[in-house]
C-alpha atoms as a printed R data frame, in Angstrom:
    type eleno elety resid chain resno       x       y       z
1   ATOM     1    CA   MET     A     1  -0.785   5.431 -15.427
2   ATOM     2    CA   LEU     A     2   0.127   6.207 -19.024
3   ATOM     3    CA   LYS     A     3   0.184   3.207 -21.335
4   ATOM     4    CA   ARG     A     4   3.540   2.461 -22.928
5   ATOM     5    CA   TYR     A     5   3.113   2.712 -26.685
6   ATOM     6    CA   CYS     A     6   6.192   3.060 -28.895
7   ATOM     7    CA   LEU     A     7   6.285   2.761 -32.700
8   ATOM     8    CA   ILE     A     8   9.502   2.896 -34.681
9   ATOM     9    CA   GLY     A     9  10.854   2.059 -38.111
10  ATOM    10    CA   ASP     A    10  10.549   2.892 -41.801
11  ATOM    11    CA   SER     A    11   7.258   1.002 -42.048
12  ATOM    12    CA   TYR     A    12   5.572   3.924 -40.264
13  ATOM    13    CA   ASP     A    13   7.076   6.664 -42.452
14  ATOM    14    CA   GLY     A    14   4.393   8.729 -44.185
15  ATOM    15    CA   HIS     A    15   1.608   7.349 -42.004
16  ATOM    16    CA   ILE     A    16  -0.781   9.540 -40.062
17  ATOM    17    CA   CYS     A    17  -1.449   9.138 -36.349
18  ATOM    18    CA   SER     A    18  -3.932  10.740 -33.981
19  ATOM    19    CA   THR     A    19  -3.237  13.663 -31.674
20  ATOM    20    CA   GLY     A    20  -3.041  11.158 -28.831
21  ATOM    21    CA   PHE     A    21   0.507  10.331 -29.929
22  ATOM    22    CA   CYS     A    22   3.672  12.381 -29.622
23  ATOM    23    CA   VAL     A    23   5.688  11.928 -32.824
24  ATOM    24    CA   LEU     A    24   9.483  12.026 -32.469
25  ATOM    25    CA   ARG     A    25  11.776  12.277 -35.485
26  ATOM    26    CA   ALA     A    26  15.475  11.614 -35.059
27  ATOM    27    CA   ASP     A    27  18.172  13.910 -36.429
28  ATOM    28    CA   GLU     A    28  20.148  11.020 -37.891
29  ATOM    29    CA   LYS     A    29  23.317  13.069 -38.111
30  ATOM    30    CA   ILE     A    30  23.620  12.760 -34.335
31  ATOM    31    CA   ALA     A    31  21.159  10.035 -33.234
32  ATOM    32    CA   LEU     A    32  19.878   6.811 -34.780
33  ATOM    33    CA   LYS     A    33  16.124   6.168 -34.969
34  ATOM    34    CA   LYS     A    34  16.525   3.009 -32.929
35  ATOM    35    CA   TRP     A    35  18.646   4.880 -30.370
36  ATOM    36    CA   ILE     A    36  15.795   7.311 -29.777
37  ATOM    37    CA   TYR     A    37  13.343   4.414 -29.664
38  ATOM    38    CA   TYR     A    38  15.250   2.548 -26.968
39  ATOM    39    CA   GLN     A    39  15.685   5.742 -24.969
40  ATOM    40    CA   VAL     A    40  11.951   6.489 -24.912
41  ATOM    41    CA   ALA     A    41  11.182   2.822 -24.180
42  ATOM    42    CA   SER     A    42  13.388   2.930 -21.066
43  ATOM    43    CA   SER     A    43  12.135   2.913 -17.486
44  ATOM    44    CA   ALA     A    44  13.816   6.286 -16.870
45  ATOM    45    CA   PHE     A    45  11.792   7.939 -19.644
46  ATOM    46    CA   PHE     A    46   8.472   6.640 -18.319
47  ATOM    47    CA   GLU     A    47   9.375   7.709 -14.792
48  ATOM    48    CA   HIS     A    48   9.977  11.181 -16.264
49  ATOM    49    CA   ILE     A    49   6.664  11.477 -18.113
50  ATOM    50    CA   GLU     A    50   4.643  10.048 -15.216
51  ATOM    51    CA   LYS     A    51   5.890  12.973 -13.112
52  ATOM    52    CA   PHE     A    52   4.341  15.417 -15.580
53  ATOM    53    CA   GLN     A    53   1.146  13.611 -16.553
54  ATOM    54    CA   LYS     A    54  -2.078  15.531 -16.035
55  ATOM    55    CA   GLY     A    55  -5.646  14.277 -15.699
56  ATOM    56    CA   THR     A    56  -7.215  11.289 -13.937
57  ATOM    57    CA   SER     A    57  -9.557   9.419 -16.284
58  ATOM    58    CA   TYR     A    58  -7.297   9.920 -19.324
59  ATOM    59    CA   PRO     A    59  -3.863  11.048 -18.111
60  ATOM    60    CA   ALA     A    60  -1.754  12.803 -20.746
61  ATOM    61    CA   ILE     A    61   1.523  14.657 -21.096
62  ATOM    62    CA   SER     A    62   2.385  17.734 -23.171
63  ATOM    63    CA   ASP     A    63   4.836  17.691 -26.081
64  ATOM    64    CA   ALA     A    64   6.945  20.230 -24.198
65  ATOM    65    CA   ASP     A    65   7.342  17.891 -21.225
66  ATOM    66    CA   VAL     A    66   8.335  15.041 -23.537
67  ATOM    67    CA   LYS     A    67  10.949  17.260 -25.204
68  ATOM    68    CA   SER     A    68  12.353  18.285 -21.834
69  ATOM    69    CA   TYR     A    69  13.630  14.746 -21.222
70  ATOM    70    CA   ARG     A    70  17.433  14.642 -21.480
71  ATOM    71    CA   ILE     A    71  19.019  11.683 -23.270
72  ATOM    72    CA   PRO     A    72  22.681  10.721 -23.710
73  ATOM    73    CA   ILE     A    73  24.144  11.065 -27.223
74  ATOM    74    CA   PRO     A    74  27.283   8.936 -27.524
75  ATOM    75    CA   PRO     A    75  29.134   8.749 -30.886
76  ATOM    76    CA   LEU     A    76  27.202   7.016 -33.672
77  ATOM    77    CA   PRO     A    77  29.443   3.884 -33.671
78  ATOM    78    CA   ILE     A    78  28.632   3.343 -29.984
79  ATOM    79    CA   GLN     A    79  24.926   3.904 -30.629
80  ATOM    80    CA   THR     A    80  25.084   1.365 -33.464
81  ATOM    81    CA   GLU     A    81  26.735  -1.280 -31.289
82  ATOM    82    CA   ILE     A    82  24.317  -0.801 -28.368
83  ATOM    83    CA   VAL     A    83  21.336  -0.903 -30.732
84  ATOM    84    CA   ARG     A    84  22.714  -4.138 -32.225
85  ATOM    85    CA   ILE     A    85  22.996  -5.705 -28.752
86  ATOM    86    CA   LEU     A    86  19.517  -4.561 -27.715
87  ATOM    87    CA   ASP     A    87  17.970  -5.766 -30.990
88  ATOM    88    CA   GLY     A    88  19.479  -9.203 -30.425
89  ATOM    89    CA   PHE     A    89  18.438  -9.240 -26.786
90  ATOM    90    CA   SER     A    90  14.903  -8.132 -27.709
91  ATOM    91    CA   GLU     A    91  14.586 -10.908 -30.273
92  ATOM    92    CA   CYS     A    92  15.945 -13.515 -27.863
93  ATOM    93    CA   THR     A    93  13.646 -12.347 -25.046
94  ATOM    94    CA   ALA     A    94  10.605 -12.262 -27.345
95  ATOM    95    CA   GLN     A    95  11.315 -15.811 -28.552
96  ATOM    96    CA   LEU     A    96  11.848 -17.099 -25.022
97  ATOM    97    CA   THR     A    97   8.667 -15.397 -23.809
98  ATOM    98    CA   ALA     A    98   6.724 -16.818 -26.763
99  ATOM    99    CA   ASN     A    99   7.973 -20.323 -25.940
100 ATOM   100    CA   LEU     A   100   7.023 -19.897 -22.284
101 ATOM   101    CA   GLU     A   101   3.575 -18.596 -23.220
102 ATOM   102    CA   LYS     A   102   3.084 -21.536 -25.580
103 ATOM   103    CA   GLU     A   103   4.073 -23.936 -22.800
104 ATOM   104    CA   PHE     A   104   1.749 -22.033 -20.462
105 ATOM   105    CA   THR     A   105  -1.181 -22.526 -22.873
106 ATOM   106    CA   VAL     A   106  -0.501 -26.251 -23.214
107 ATOM   107    CA   ARG     A   107  -0.044 -26.690 -19.474
108 ATOM   108    CA   LYS     A   108  -3.242 -24.800 -18.755
109 ATOM   109    CA   LYS     A   109  -5.241 -27.102 -21.034
110 ATOM   110    CA   GLN     A   110  -3.747 -30.114 -19.277
111 ATOM   111    CA   ILE     A   111  -4.649 -28.663 -15.896
112 ATOM   112    CA   GLU     A   112  -8.207 -27.908 -17.012
113 ATOM   113    CA   TYR     A   113  -8.566 -31.529 -18.151
114 ATOM   114    CA   TYR     A   114  -7.342 -32.960 -14.844
115 ATOM   115    CA   ARG     A   115  -9.421 -30.484 -12.844
116 ATOM   116    CA   GLU     A   116 -12.597 -31.658 -14.574
117 ATOM   117    CA   LEU     A   117 -11.516 -35.273 -14.061
118 ATOM   118    CA   LEU     A   118 -10.897 -34.755 -10.326
119 ATOM   119    CA   LEU     A   119 -14.335 -33.189  -9.915
120 ATOM   120    CA   SER     A   120 -16.177 -35.940 -11.787
121 ATOM   121    CA   PHE     A   121 -17.913 -38.440  -9.497
122 ATOM   122    CA   GLU     A   122 -20.640 -39.856 -11.751
123 ATOM   123    CA   ASP     A   123 -19.361 -43.417 -11.437
124 ATOM   124    CA   ALA     A   124 -18.824 -43.243  -7.687
125 ATOM   125    CA   SER     A   125 -21.094 -45.187  -5.365
126 ATOM   126    CA   PRO     A   126 -23.841 -43.089  -3.679
127 ATOM   127    CA   SER     A   127 -22.498 -44.381  -0.364
128 ATOM   128    CA   ILE     A   128 -19.181 -42.654  -1.139
129 ATOM   129    CA   VAL     A   129 -20.267 -39.431  -2.849
130 ATOM   130    CA   GLU     A   130 -23.576 -37.712  -2.159
131 ATOM   131    CA   TYR     A   131 -25.094 -35.246  -4.640
132 ATOM   132    CA   ARG     A   132 -27.084 -32.277  -3.331
133 ATOM   133    CA   LYS     A   133 -28.538 -29.121  -4.833
134 ATOM   134    CA   LEU     A   134 -26.361 -26.066  -4.268
135 ATOM   135    CA   GLY     A   135 -29.300 -24.437  -2.471
136 ATOM   136    CA   ASP     A   136 -29.260 -27.254   0.104
137 ATOM   137    CA   VAL     A   137 -25.811 -26.284   1.359
138 ATOM   138    CA   ALA     A   138 -25.471 -22.609   0.391
139 ATOM   139    CA   GLN     A   139 -27.418 -19.397  -0.070
140 ATOM   140    CA   TYR     A   140 -26.971 -15.933  -1.539
141 ATOM   141    CA   ALA     A   141 -25.566 -13.298   0.809
142 ATOM   142    CA   LYS     A   142 -28.364 -11.152   2.221
143 ATOM   143    CA   LYS     A   143 -26.705  -8.785   4.681
144 ATOM   144    CA   ARG     A   144 -26.020  -5.173   3.691
145 ATOM   145    CA   THR     A   145 -23.238  -2.804   4.620
146 ATOM   146    CA   GLU     A   146 -22.705   0.904   4.012
147 ATOM   147    CA   ALA     A   147 -20.799   1.835   0.852
148 ATOM   148    CA   ALA     A   148 -18.430   3.871   3.041
149 ATOM   149    CA   GLN     A   149 -17.166   0.582   4.523
150 ATOM   150    CA   VAL     A   150 -15.671  -0.683   1.231
151 ATOM   151    CA   ASN     A   151 -12.779   0.494  -0.912
152 ATOM   152    CA   GLU     A   152 -11.092  -0.374  -4.209
153 ATOM   153    CA   SER     A   153  -9.638  -3.556  -2.712
154 ATOM   154    CA   THR     A   154 -12.778  -4.837  -0.962
155 ATOM   155    CA   TYR     A   155 -15.501  -3.849  -3.441
156 ATOM   156    CA   VAL     A   156 -16.232  -6.404  -6.153
157 ATOM   157    CA   GLY     A   157 -18.328  -5.686  -9.223
158 ATOM   158    CA   VAL     A   158 -18.577  -7.517 -12.533
159 ATOM   159    CA   GLU     A   159 -16.102  -5.049 -14.053
160 ATOM   160    CA   ASN     A   160 -13.241  -5.961 -11.695
161 ATOM   161    CA   LEU     A   161 -13.840  -9.715 -11.698
162 ATOM   162    CA   LEU     A   162 -11.401 -11.128 -14.235
163 ATOM   163    CA   PRO     A   163 -12.530 -13.555 -16.967
164 ATOM   164    CA   ASN     A   164 -11.559 -17.214 -17.219
165 ATOM   165    CA   ARG     A   165 -11.259 -17.840 -13.473
166 ATOM   166    CA   GLN     A   166  -8.447 -15.301 -13.030
167 ATOM   167    CA   GLY     A   167  -9.833 -13.876  -9.776
168 ATOM   168    CA   LYS     A   168 -10.234 -10.123  -9.397
169 ATOM   169    CA   THR     A   169  -8.389  -6.833  -9.585
170 ATOM   170    CA   LYS     A   170  -8.936  -3.536  -7.773
171 ATOM   171    CA   SER     A   171 -12.189  -1.763  -8.510
172 ATOM   172    CA   SER     A   172 -12.246   1.581 -10.306
173 ATOM   173    CA   HIS     A   173 -15.976   2.101  -9.628
174 ATOM   174    CA   VAL     A   174 -16.475   2.000  -5.870
175 ATOM   175    CA   PRO     A   175 -19.928   3.347  -4.819
176 ATOM   176    CA   GLN     A   176 -19.790   6.345  -2.519
177 ATOM   177    CA   THR     A   177 -23.317   6.301  -1.100
178 ATOM   178    CA   GLY     A   178 -26.040   3.830  -0.204
179 ATOM   179    CA   ALA     A   179 -25.665   0.201   0.846
180 ATOM   180    CA   VAL     A   180 -23.980  -2.765  -0.819
181 ATOM   181    CA   ILE     A   181 -24.328  -6.529  -0.389
182 ATOM   182    CA   ALA     A   182 -21.873  -7.709   2.264
183 ATOM   183    CA   PHE     A   183 -19.760 -10.794   1.585
184 ATOM   184    CA   GLU     A   184 -17.495 -12.689   3.975
185 ATOM   185    CA   LYS     A   185 -14.152 -14.426   3.696
186 ATOM   186    CA   GLY     A   186 -14.759 -17.854   2.150
187 ATOM   187    CA   ASP     A   187 -17.756 -16.728   0.063
188 ATOM   188    CA   ILE     A   188 -17.702 -17.462  -3.660
189 ATOM   189    CA   LEU     A   189 -18.425 -14.524  -5.973
190 ATOM   190    CA   ILE     A   190 -19.584 -15.196  -9.535
191 ATOM   191    CA   GLY     A   191 -20.216 -12.602 -12.232
192 ATOM   192    CA   ASN     A   192 -23.887 -12.974 -13.178
193 ATOM   193    CA   ILE     A   193 -23.717 -10.872 -16.346
194 ATOM   194    CA   ARG     A   194 -22.450 -12.732 -19.436
195 ATOM   195    CA   PRO     A   195 -21.657 -15.975 -17.554
196 ATOM   196    CA   TYR     A   196 -19.680 -17.226 -20.566
197 ATOM   197    CA   LEU     A   197 -16.842 -14.963 -19.333
198 ATOM   198    CA   ARG     A   198 -16.399 -17.400 -16.426
199 ATOM   199    CA   LYS     A   199 -15.769 -14.768 -13.752
200 ATOM   200    CA   ILE     A   200 -15.384 -16.274 -10.294
201 ATOM   201    CA   TRP     A   201 -13.429 -15.497  -7.117
202 ATOM   202    CA   LEU     A   202 -13.021 -17.155  -3.715
203 ATOM   203    CA   ALA     A   203 -13.136 -14.238  -1.256
204 ATOM   204    CA   ASP     A   204 -10.043 -13.888   0.926
205 ATOM   205    CA   CYS     A   205 -11.498 -10.932   2.853
206 ATOM   206    CA   GLU     A   206 -14.752  -9.267   3.834
207 ATOM   207    CA   GLY     A   207 -16.214  -6.693   1.453
208 ATOM   208    CA   GLY     A   208 -19.166  -5.547  -0.594
209 ATOM   209    CA   THR     A   209 -20.710  -6.272  -3.974
210 ATOM   210    CA   ASN     A   210 -23.881  -5.604  -5.970
211 ATOM   211    CA   GLY     A   211 -26.769  -7.467  -7.578
212 ATOM   212    CA   ASP     A   212 -24.774  -8.241 -10.733
213 ATOM   213    CA   VAL     A   213 -22.530 -10.569  -8.717
214 ATOM   214    CA   LEU     A   214 -23.700 -13.758  -7.015
215 ATOM   215    CA   ALA     A   215 -22.233 -13.911  -3.506
216 ATOM   216    CA   ILE     A   216 -22.644 -17.539  -2.448
217 ATOM   217    CA   GLN     A   217 -22.329 -18.380   1.254
218 ATOM   218    CA   ILE     A   218 -22.075 -21.914   2.610
219 ATOM   219    CA   ASN     A   219 -24.592 -22.569   5.362
220 ATOM   220    CA   ARG     A   220 -23.532 -26.164   6.043
221 ATOM   221    CA   LYS     A   221 -19.748 -26.058   6.302
222 ATOM   222    CA   GLU     A   222 -19.671 -29.414   8.034
223 ATOM   223    CA   ASN     A   223 -20.623 -30.922   4.650
224 ATOM   224    CA   ILE     A   224 -18.550 -28.885   2.201
225 ATOM   225    CA   THR     A   225 -15.548 -26.567   2.437
226 ATOM   226    CA   PRO     A   226 -15.266 -23.186   0.679
227 ATOM   227    CA   GLY     A   227 -12.216 -24.324  -1.282
228 ATOM   228    CA   PHE     A   228 -13.917 -27.442  -2.625
229 ATOM   229    CA   LEU     A   229 -17.146 -25.604  -3.510
230 ATOM   230    CA   TYR     A   230 -15.090 -22.927  -5.285
231 ATOM   231    CA   TYR     A   231 -13.489 -25.535  -7.536
232 ATOM   232    CA   VAL     A   232 -16.836 -27.207  -8.221
233 ATOM   233    CA   LEU     A   233 -18.349 -23.867  -9.255
234 ATOM   234    CA   SER     A   234 -15.294 -22.877 -11.307
235 ATOM   235    CA   SER     A   235 -15.517 -26.113 -13.319
236 ATOM   236    CA   GLU     A   236 -16.395 -26.033 -16.993
237 ATOM   237    CA   ARG     A   237 -19.406 -28.208 -16.218
238 ATOM   238    CA   PHE     A   238 -20.941 -25.568 -13.955
239 ATOM   239    CA   PHE     A   239 -20.312 -22.689 -16.354
240 ATOM   240    CA   LEU     A   240 -21.852 -24.595 -19.268
241 ATOM   241    CA   TYR     A   241 -24.899 -25.199 -17.061
242 ATOM   242    CA   ASP     A   242 -25.009 -21.504 -16.083
243 ATOM   243    CA   ILE     A   243 -24.703 -20.402 -19.720
244 ATOM   244    CA   GLU     A   244 -27.443 -22.807 -20.803
245 ATOM   245    CA   ASN     A   245 -29.819 -21.382 -18.177
246 ATOM   246    CA   SER     A   246 -28.943 -17.716 -18.740
247 ATOM   247    CA   LYS     A   247 -31.495 -15.277 -20.144
248 ATOM   248    CA   GLY     A   248 -31.122 -12.397 -22.578
249 ATOM   249    CA   ALA     A   249 -29.311 -11.888 -25.875
250 ATOM   250    CA   LYS     A   250 -27.018  -8.847 -25.828
251 ATOM   251    CA   MET     A   251 -26.341  -8.966 -22.090
252 ATOM   252    CA   PRO     A   252 -27.326 -12.447 -20.858
253 ATOM   253    CA   ARG     A   253 -27.724 -13.009 -17.123
254 ATOM   254    CA   GLY     A   254 -27.468 -16.218 -15.191
255 ATOM   255    CA   ASP     A   255 -30.683 -17.546 -13.674
256 ATOM   256    CA   LYS     A   256 -30.204 -17.205  -9.904
257 ATOM   257    CA   LYS     A   257 -32.862 -19.824  -9.163
258 ATOM   258    CA   ALA     A   258 -31.315 -22.300 -11.603
259 ATOM   259    CA   VAL     A   259 -27.868 -21.774 -10.055
260 ATOM   260    CA   LEU     A   260 -29.203 -22.927  -6.677
261 ATOM   261    CA   GLU     A   261 -30.687 -25.992  -8.417
262 ATOM   262    CA   TYR     A   262 -27.265 -27.074  -9.684
263 ATOM   263    CA   ARG     A   263 -26.340 -30.492  -8.289
264 ATOM   264    CA   ILE     A   264 -22.940 -30.688  -6.649
265 ATOM   265    CA   PRO     A   265 -20.923 -33.685  -5.437
266 ATOM   266    CA   ILE     A   266 -20.093 -33.885  -1.736
267 ATOM   267    CA   PRO     A   267 -17.311 -36.410  -1.084
268 ATOM   268    CA   SER     A   268 -15.818 -36.980   2.356
269 ATOM   269    CA   PRO     A   269 -13.943 -34.108   4.059
270 ATOM   270    CA   THR     A   270 -10.686 -36.026   3.542
271 ATOM   271    CA   GLU     A   271 -11.317 -36.372  -0.188
272 ATOM   272    CA   GLN     A   272 -12.324 -32.708  -0.463
273 ATOM   273    CA   ALA     A   273  -9.063 -31.675   1.216
274 ATOM   274    CA   ARG     A   274  -7.030 -33.917  -1.105
275 ATOM   275    CA   ILE     A   275  -8.658 -32.480  -4.236
276 ATOM   276    CA   VAL     A   276  -8.317 -28.881  -3.040
277 ATOM   277    CA   SER     A   277  -4.613 -29.437  -2.309
278 ATOM   278    CA   ILE     A   278  -3.998 -30.716  -5.852
279 ATOM   279    CA   LEU     A   279  -6.043 -27.995  -7.525
280 ATOM   280    CA   ASP     A   280  -4.420 -25.254  -5.431
281 ATOM   281    CA   ARG     A   281  -1.049 -26.327  -6.846
282 ATOM   282    CA   PHE     A   282  -2.484 -26.374 -10.368
283 ATOM   283    CA   ASP     A   283  -3.946 -22.902  -9.852
284 ATOM   284    CA   ALA     A   284  -0.625 -21.498  -8.591
285 ATOM   285    CA   LEU     A   285   1.178 -22.898 -11.627
286 ATOM   286    CA   CYS     A   286  -1.230 -21.152 -14.003
287 ATOM   287    CA   ASN     A   287  -2.200 -17.946 -12.228
288 ATOM   288    CA   ASP     A   288   0.160 -17.065  -9.370
289 ATOM   289    CA   LEU     A   289   2.468 -14.193 -10.353
290 ATOM   290    CA   THR     A   290   4.940 -15.236  -7.643
291 ATOM   291    CA   SER     A   291   5.421 -18.825  -8.814
292 ATOM   292    CA   GLY     A   292   5.006 -21.065 -11.834
293 ATOM   293    CA   LEU     A   293   5.068 -20.028 -15.490
294 ATOM   294    CA   PRO     A   294   3.614 -16.495 -15.058
295 ATOM   295    CA   ALA     A   295   6.494 -15.696 -12.694
296 ATOM   296    CA   GLU     A   296   9.021 -17.084 -15.182
297 ATOM   297    CA   ILE     A   297   7.604 -14.963 -18.024
298 ATOM   298    CA   GLU     A   298   7.596 -11.843 -15.831
299 ATOM   299    CA   ALA     A   299  11.179 -12.550 -14.702
300 ATOM   300    CA   ARG     A   300  12.403 -12.664 -18.319
301 ATOM   301    CA   ARG     A   301  10.741  -9.330 -19.085
302 ATOM   302    CA   LYS     A   302  12.249  -7.699 -15.996
303 ATOM   303    CA   GLN     A   303  15.654  -9.109 -16.872
304 ATOM   304    CA   TYR     A   304  15.440  -7.527 -20.332
305 ATOM   305    CA   ASP     A   305  14.335  -4.176 -18.859
306 ATOM   306    CA   TYR     A   306  17.251  -4.237 -16.408
307 ATOM   307    CA   TYR     A   307  19.961  -4.814 -19.028
308 ATOM   308    CA   ARG     A   308  18.367  -2.370 -21.489
309 ATOM   309    CA   ASP     A   309  18.366   0.383 -18.883
310 ATOM   310    CA   LYS     A   310  21.973  -0.413 -17.929
311 ATOM   311    CA   LEU     A   311  23.149  -0.183 -21.538
312 ATOM   312    CA   LEU     A   312  21.367   3.118 -22.009
313 ATOM   313    CA   SER     A   313  22.801   4.782 -18.884
314 ATOM   314    CA   PHE     A   314  25.754   7.170 -19.235
315 ATOM   315    CA   LYS     A   315  27.389   9.655 -16.943
316 ATOM   316    CA   GLU     A   316  26.910  13.178 -18.230
317 ATOM   317    CA   LYS     A   317  30.050  14.826 -19.560
318 ATOM   318    CA   ARG     A   318  31.081  17.873 -17.570
319 ATOM   319    CA   ALA     A   319  31.268  21.139 -19.491
């Protein structure tokens, strides 16, 4: 999909841009600069150019196809008034989004603090919380599956694991031949290259991965649940340990042996369930695009897009 870049205003006059941009200059006798800007920032315009884009790795569109897009040209006073409304709406939406994002940042820091606190059992009695090495309750996935059995949604490499515990996205580099490491639902996948990026995902399906990702499988589920182990291994404490034991300078890798030596707390099943329930709610508030602050930010952006497109829509005058 083409990225949506739009530059407008006198501050860009006289500047030089690369051939990757299509430069539009308004005939200000009939159309304001900002009128053209809002037209080419509309959903309708991007639907138009996506129909004509060519190429896969770097999709592009010709100048001729851009120029073929038809825009309404109401009288200048109407353009001026609509631009004034959209400028005000843009400013209001940007300020609201900035406030939400600021709140999101503060809330996320609070959640990270309480997550670490919930997972800290150093002062607990050994009769209440047992500590074991990760390798005592889990192992690395060993089974293999054919590459033909995975797709963009079920293949996980370091490149499609998202940093800072954000889960994963679809893969753009799915292997076509050979075998891949098979993971199961409930396994925990950790990016083993540059562990400071804190890439981790609790698998919600079966799939395949490679040697750059640690696929951790629980072999004693009567002692620890996948959800609880995921939160233990997504803690700041674990990632600092992993970073400290990583090897290499430009492209450090986590030490697989050291990871299995990491000591993890194992409270009672009831306590594990209680902690997972709390942290699941925290996680939804920070990361779930269907609830919490991310959903609120996205809703404000969609609301702006809706009213912008409505204001820019006109019925074509019959000849």
